[in-house]
Z-matrix of the N, CA and C atoms (Angstrom, degrees):
N
C 1 1.463
C 2 1.524 1 108.84
N 3 1.303 2 115.94 1 138.36
C 4 1.458 3 119.73 2 175.16
C 5 1.520 4 109.66 3 -147.25
N 6 1.341 5 114.62 4 154.54
C 7 1.451 6 122.16 5 175.80
C 8 1.521 7 108.24 6 -114.93
N 9 1.307 8 115.81 7 131.03
C 10 1.459 9 122.05 8 179.96
C 11 1.519 10 108.88 9 -117.78
N 12 1.340 11 114.52 10 113.87
C 13 1.462 12 119.99 11 179.65
C 14 1.523 13 109.86 12 -94.68
N 15 1.321 14 114.91 13 151.38
C 16 1.457 15 120.54 14 176.75
C 17 1.517 16 109.22 15 -151.59
N 18 1.318 17 114.80 16 167.81
C 19 1.457 18 120.02 17 -177.93
C 20 1.511 19 110.02 18 97.90
N 21 1.309 20 116.19 19 -158.25
C 22 1.454 21 120.32 20 -176.01
C 23 1.510 22 110.60 21 81.21
N 24 1.328 23 115.23 22 -170.02
C 25 1.447 24 120.09 23 -179.48
C 26 1.502 25 112.22 24 131.96
N 27 1.325 26 115.36 25 -157.39
C 28 1.463 27 122.72 26 -177.05
C 29 1.520 28 109.27 27 -112.28
N 30 1.319 29 116.28 28 132.18
C 31 1.464 30 121.21 29 -179.89
C 32 1.514 31 108.73 30 -145.90
N 33 1.319 32 115.84 31 153.07
C 34 1.459 33 119.81 32 175.59
C 35 1.519 34 110.77 33 -79.05
N 36 1.310 35 115.18 34 155.94
C 37 1.461 36 120.20 35 177.36
C 38 1.526 37 109.82 36 -54.81
N 39 1.319 38 114.70 37 137.39
C 40 1.456 39 120.56 38 -177.19
C 41 1.514 40 113.58 39 93.06
N 42 1.307 41 116.45 40 -11.69
C 43 1.449 42 121.30 41 -179.00
C 44 1.507 43 113.04 42 -83.70
N 45 1.331 44 114.43 43 -173.92
C 46 1.460 45 121.07 44 -176.90
C 47 1.527 46 110.61 45 -131.02
N 48 1.306 47 114.58 46 151.33
C 49 1.461 48 122.80 47 173.12
C 50 1.515 49 108.03 48 -145.85
N 51 1.319 50 114.92 49 157.09
C 52 1.445 51 120.16 50 173.26
C 53 1.519 52 109.33 51 -131.47
N 54 1.313 53 115.06 52 132.17
C 55 1.457 54 120.91 53 173.93
C 56 1.517 55 108.17 54 -113.17
N 57 1.311 56 115.49 55 147.47
C 58 1.450 57 120.12 56 -179.83
C 59 1.520 58 109.86 57 -132.45
N 60 1.310 59 115.37 58 162.57
C 61 1.461 60 120.78 59 -177.03
C 62 1.519 61 107.83 60 -152.09
N 63 1.315 62 115.95 61 122.60
C 64 1.460 63 121.40 62 -178.16
C 65 1.519 64 110.33 63 -115.44
N 66 1.308 65 115.13 64 131.41
C 67 1.460 66 121.23 65 176.94
C 68 1.520 67 109.34 66 -96.94
N 69 1.318 68 115.35 67 142.63
C 70 1.459 69 119.79 68 179.44
C 71 1.517 70 109.56 69 -145.12
N 72 1.325 71 115.02 70 162.34
C 73 1.455 72 119.83 71 179.73
C 74 1.511 73 111.12 72 117.74
N 75 1.320 74 114.82 73 -157.02
C 76 1.470 75 121.45 74 -175.12
C 77 1.531 76 110.07 75 -83.23
N 78 1.316 77 115.16 76 76.27
C 79 1.457 78 122.65 77 -174.76
C 80 1.517 79 110.89 78 -102.22
N 81 1.319 80 115.50 79 126.12
C 82 1.457 81 120.15 80 173.39
C 83 1.526 82 109.84 81 -91.97
N 84 1.317 83 115.62 82 -48.46
C 85 1.464 84 119.76 83 177.54
C 86 1.524 85 108.96 84 -158.90
N 87 1.330 86 114.13 85 159.60
C 88 1.465 87 120.39 86 177.29
C 89 1.516 88 108.29 87 -125.98
N 90 1.315 89 116.56 88 125.71
C 91 1.458 90 120.59 89 177.99
C 92 1.529 91 108.86 90 -84.20
N 93 1.285 92 116.49 91 -93.73
C 94 1.465 93 119.31 92 -177.48
C 95 1.530 94 110.55 93 -92.59
N 96 1.320 95 115.02 94 143.34
C 97 1.460 96 122.96 95 169.61
C 98 1.521 97 107.28 96 -126.33
N 99 1.305 98 116.46 97 147.99
C 100 1.454 99 117.46 98 -177.87
C 101 1.506 100 113.47 99 -166.46
N 102 1.331 101 113.20 100 -176.27
C 103 1.460 102 121.55 101 -179.04
C 104 1.522 103 110.26 102 -133.29
N 105 1.305 104 114.83 103 133.80
C 106 1.448 105 123.02 104 167.30
C 107 1.523 106 107.41 105 -108.81
N 108 1.298 107 115.68 106 164.88
C 109 1.466 108 120.14 107 170.30
C 110 1.527 109 109.16 108 -142.39
N 111 1.306 110 114.11 109 153.79
C 112 1.458 111 119.72 110 177.36
C 113 1.521 112 108.97 111 -140.65
N 114 1.320 113 114.06 112 118.69
C 115 1.456 114 121.03 113 176.84
C 116 1.521 115 108.82 114 -92.73
N 117 1.323 116 117.58 115 156.29
C 118 1.468 117 120.65 116 179.67
C 119 1.531 118 111.56 117 -55.47
N 120 1.312 119 115.33 118 128.89
C 121 1.455 120 120.31 119 177.42
C 122 1.512 121 115.17 120 77.07
N 123 1.328 122 116.79 121 4.84
C 124 1.463 123 119.96 122 -178.99
C 125 1.510 124 110.69 123 -120.64
N 126 1.317 125 114.27 124 161.71
C 127 1.460 126 119.75 125 177.80
C 128 1.527 127 109.73 126 -75.12
N 129 1.317 128 114.41 127 155.06
C 130 1.452 129 120.13 128 175.62
C 131 1.524 130 109.36 129 -63.57
N 132 1.310 131 115.90 130 139.95
C 133 1.457 132 121.55 131 -175.26
C 134 1.531 133 109.56 132 -126.97
N 135 1.325 134 115.64 133 132.88
C 136 1.464 135 120.11 134 175.18
C 137 1.520 136 108.24 135 -76.50
N 138 1.313 137 117.21 136 122.38
C 139 1.455 138 122.03 137 -174.88
C 140 1.532 139 111.63 138 -94.29
N 141 1.319 140 116.44 139 -50.76
C 142 1.461 141 119.88 140 -175.14
C 143 1.518 142 109.97 141 -159.73
N 144 1.320 143 115.08 142 150.68
C 145 1.457 144 121.48 143 175.89
C 146 1.528 145 109.86 144 -136.47
N 147 1.326 146 114.51 145 154.48
C 148 1.457 147 120.11 146 174.50
C 149 1.520 148 108.20 147 -141.48
N 150 1.326 149 115.52 148 130.39
C 151 1.454 150 121.17 149 178.58
C 152 1.521 151 110.17 150 -85.33
N 153 1.311 152 115.74 151 167.56
C 154 1.462 153 119.61 152 -178.55
C 155 1.521 154 112.02 153 -60.84
N 156 1.317 155 116.34 154 -28.63
C 157 1.462 156 120.03 155 178.84
C 158 1.510 157 114.07 156 -82.72
N 159 1.344 158 116.27 157 -6.42
C 160 1.452 159 120.16 158 175.95
C 161 1.516 160 115.70 159 106.56
N 162 1.317 161 117.84 160 -7.34
C 163 1.468 162 119.60 161 178.66
C 164 1.520 163 109.85 162 -65.34
N 165 1.318 164 115.44 163 138.27
C 166 1.460 165 120.85 164 -176.39
C 167 1.524 166 111.58 165 -124.35
N 168 1.323 167 115.28 166 155.84
C 169 1.454 168 122.06 167 173.44
C 170 1.518 169 108.35 168 -142.82
N 171 1.330 170 114.69 169 148.03
C 172 1.451 171 120.84 170 -178.20
C 173 1.522 172 110.64 171 -136.07
N 174 1.307 173 115.39 172 149.63
C 175 1.459 174 119.37 173 169.36
C 176 1.530 175 106.97 174 -69.44
N 177 1.313 176 116.33 175 148.04
C 178 1.463 177 120.32 176 -173.38
C 179 1.529 178 112.62 177 -56.30
N 180 1.304 179 117.02 178 -35.69
C 181 1.463 180 120.44 179 -173.62
C 182 1.527 181 113.81 180 -67.47
N 183 1.333 182 118.66 181 -15.02
C 184 1.458 183 120.74 182 -178.72
C 185 1.527 184 112.59 183 -115.08
N 186 1.306 185 117.38 184 -3.67
C 187 1.465 186 119.99 185 -178.90
C 188 1.528 187 110.32 186 -59.13
N 189 1.317 188 114.72 187 134.54
C 190 1.455 189 119.99 188 -178.84
C 191 1.512 190 114.19 189 85.47
N 192 1.324 191 117.39 190 -10.86
C 193 1.468 192 121.20 191 -179.80
C 194 1.533 193 111.90 192 -116.26
N 195 1.316 194 116.78 193 -37.09
C 196 1.463 195 121.46 194 -178.08
C 197 1.527 196 109.74 195 -105.95
N 198 1.318 197 115.19 196 146.94
C 199 1.456 198 120.92 197 175.25
C 200 1.525 199 109.18 198 -132.78
N 201 1.330 200 115.52 199 124.77
C 202 1.456 201 120.53 200 176.28
C 203 1.526 202 108.22 201 -101.04
N 204 1.318 203 115.63 202 140.67
C 205 1.461 204 120.34 203 178.18
C 206 1.525 205 108.70 204 -148.47
N 207 1.312 206 116.10 205 164.73
C 208 1.460 207 119.78 206 -179.55
C 209 1.511 208 109.86 207 -148.79
N 210 1.322 209 113.87 208 157.67
C 211 1.456 210 122.42 209 173.72
C 212 1.515 211 105.92 210 -121.50
N 213 1.324 212 116.32 211 107.31
C 214 1.462 213 120.23 212 -175.52
C 215 1.527 214 111.81 213 -65.28
N 216 1.299 215 117.23 214 -32.15
C 217 1.465 216 120.07 215 -179.54
C 218 1.523 217 111.47 216 -69.30
N 219 1.339 218 115.80 217 -30.05
C 220 1.464 219 120.72 218 -178.87
C 221 1.523 220 112.28 219 -100.99
N 222 1.337 221 116.90 220 0.00
C 223 1.478 222 121.10 221 -178.57
C 224 1.529 223 111.20 222 51.02
N 225 1.294 224 115.07 223 43.85
C 226 1.457 225 121.46 224 -174.95
C 227 1.522 226 110.70 225 -126.71
N 228 1.321 227 115.25 226 141.69
C 229 1.457 228 122.26 227 176.23
C 230 1.527 229 108.28 228 -125.37
N 231 1.327 230 114.99 229 142.92
C 232 1.455 231 121.71 230 177.93
C 233 1.528 232 109.80 231 -123.18
N 234 1.304 233 115.26 232 152.46
C 235 1.454 234 121.49 233 171.22
C 236 1.527 235 106.99 234 -128.85
N 237 1.321 236 115.18 235 107.91
C 238 1.457 237 121.13 236 176.92
C 239 1.517 238 107.63 237 -89.40
N 240 1.317 239 115.83 238 122.87
C 241 1.461 240 121.09 239 -175.97
C 242 1.525 241 109.34 240 -116.82
N 243 1.321 242 115.58 241 114.59
C 244 1.463 243 121.92 242 179.44
C 245 1.524 244 110.12 243 -114.46
N 246 1.316 245 115.23 244 164.40
C 247 1.471 246 121.22 245 179.09
C 248 1.528 247 110.83 246 48.66
N 249 1.301 248 115.69 247 47.55
C 250 1.459 249 120.45 248 -174.84
C 251 1.523 250 111.44 249 -65.37
N 252 1.318 251 113.85 250 145.77
C 253 1.464 252 122.73 251 -179.96
C 254 1.524 253 109.16 252 -119.67
N 255 1.315 254 117.44 253 156.00
C 256 1.476 255 119.45 254 177.48
C 257 1.523 256 112.78 255 -54.66
N 258 1.313 257 117.07 256 -32.65
C 259 1.467 258 120.06 257 179.99
C 260 1.526 259 113.27 258 -72.21
N 261 1.329 260 117.85 259 -5.52
C 262 1.460 261 121.28 260 173.01
C 263 1.525 262 111.57 261 -83.34
N 264 1.319 263 117.04 262 -7.47
C 265 1.461 264 120.96 263 179.33
C 266 1.519 265 110.72 264 -61.33
N 267 1.322 266 115.85 265 125.12
C 268 1.456 267 121.58 266 -176.61
C 269 1.526 268 108.96 267 -177.61
N 270 1.311 269 114.35 268 171.01
C 271 1.459 270 119.99 269 166.41
C 272 1.529 271 106.93 270 -90.50
N 273 1.288 272 115.62 271 127.08
C 274 1.460 273 121.72 272 -177.81
C 275 1.536 274 109.42 273 -101.72
N 276 1.331 275 114.92 274 129.27
C 277 1.458 276 121.82 275 -178.72
C 278 1.524 277 109.32 276 -118.22
N 279 1.314 278 116.21 277 128.72
C 280 1.459 279 119.39 278 172.78
C 281 1.524 280 109.31 279 -91.47
N 282 1.317 281 114.13 280 156.86
C 283 1.454 282 119.45 281 175.34
C 284 1.518 283 108.78 282 -147.23
N 285 1.321 284 114.57 283 162.24
C 286 1.458 285 120.01 284 177.67
C 287 1.523 286 108.90 285 -151.83
N 288 1.300 287 115.67 286 137.41
C 289 1.471 288 122.00 287 173.36
C 290 1.525 289 107.03 288 -92.56
N 291 1.314 290 115.08 289 108.35
C 292 1.459 291 121.62 290 -168.27
C 293 1.517 292 111.34 291 -117.32
N 294 1.337 293 114.78 292 132.76
C 295 1.460 294 120.16 293 169.35
C 296 1.520 295 106.20 294 -95.65
N 297 1.326 296 116.04 295 119.75
C 298 1.452 297 120.03 296 -179.04
C 299 1.528 298 110.36 297 -78.31
N 300 1.294 299 115.02 298 174.58
C 301 1.477 300 119.73 299 179.45
C 302 1.519 301 111.89 300 -69.65
N 303 1.337 302 117.63 301 -15.14
C 304 1.480 303 120.02 302 172.82
C 305 1.530 304 110.47 303 -91.10
N 306 1.362 305 115.50 304 9.45
C 307 1.455 306 123.88 305 174.80
C 308 1.524 307 113.86 306 69.59
N 309 1.306 308 116.45 307 15.29
C 310 1.454 309 120.91 308 171.80
C 311 1.525 310 107.86 309 -88.48
N 312 1.322 311 116.20 310 132.22
C 313 1.463 312 121.75 311 179.65
C 314 1.518 313 110.01 312 -105.80
N 315 1.314 314 115.45 313 134.86
C 316 1.458 315 120.38 314 179.58
C 317 1.531 316 108.63 315 -152.13
N 318 1.314 317 114.94 316 161.94
C 319 1.465 318 120.91 317 175.40
C 320 1.528 319 108.39 318 -94.75
N 321 1.316 320 114.23 319 131.01
C 322 1.457 321 121.37 320 178.87
C 323 1.529 322 109.66 321 -117.59
N 324 1.332 323 114.57 322 150.76
C 325 1.465 324 120.82 323 -175.71
C 326 1.522 325 111.38 324 -124.07
N 327 1.312 326 114.47 325 144.82
C 328 1.450 327 120.34 326 169.70
C 329 1.518 328 110.47 327 -80.29
N 330 1.312 329 116.49 328 175.42
C 331 1.461 330 121.40 329 -171.90
C 332 1.524 331 113.52 330 -84.20
N 333 1.330 332 118.38 331 -5.80
C 334 1.463 333 119.01 332 -179.18
C 335 1.511 334 111.52 333 89.85
N 336 1.311 335 115.32 334 137.39
C 337 1.451 336 120.65 335 178.31
C 338 1.530 337 108.58 336 -137.03
N 339 1.316 338 116.50 337 136.01
C 340 1.461 339 121.41 338 -174.41
C 341 1.522 340 110.90 339 -82.51
N 342 1.311 341 115.18 340 131.23
C 343 1.464 342 122.45 341 171.97
C 344 1.524 343 107.15 342 -119.63
N 345 1.315 344 116.44 343 121.47
C 346 1.455 345 121.55 344 -179.27
C 347 1.521 346 109.00 345 -123.64
N 348 1.320 347 115.70 346 125.29
C 349 1.459 348 121.66 347 -179.37
C 350 1.520 349 108.19 348 -114.81
N 351 1.308 350 116.67 349 117.60
C 352 1.461 351 120.84 350 -179.32
C 353 1.524 352 110.39 351 -91.98
N 354 1.313 353 114.63 352 148.36
C 355 1.471 354 119.72 353 -178.19
C 356 1.514 355 111.67 354 -90.25
C-alpha cells in the first residue's frame, strides 16, 4: 500500500490551491483520510479529516477556507484550500487508516507536498 500526494506549490495570499492524495495497493477498506501540515520550526498540525461516510473535521484556523473531500471508489482524498494566508505555508502530508486485503489495519502516509503562500 502506498499514498501518492500531488498538487501544492506557490501562490499569493488570497489565492487557492488543491492538493490530492491517492492510495493504491492491496486495499480492503479505508476508514479515515486526512491531512497534516508542518511549518518550519513548528509542530505538526492536524488540518482536516474525512471519514468513509463523509463526515469532516477541521482545525479552527482553516474552517470556512479549506474543504476536504474524498472519492471512496478512487481511494483519493483532496484538500481544496481557498483564501490562503502566509501562515498556511507548510509541508502538507496526507494519511489514511487502511485495512489491507490481509485484514491488517495500519496508518499510511504520503510523501508530503510543499505549499507556500506569499504575502
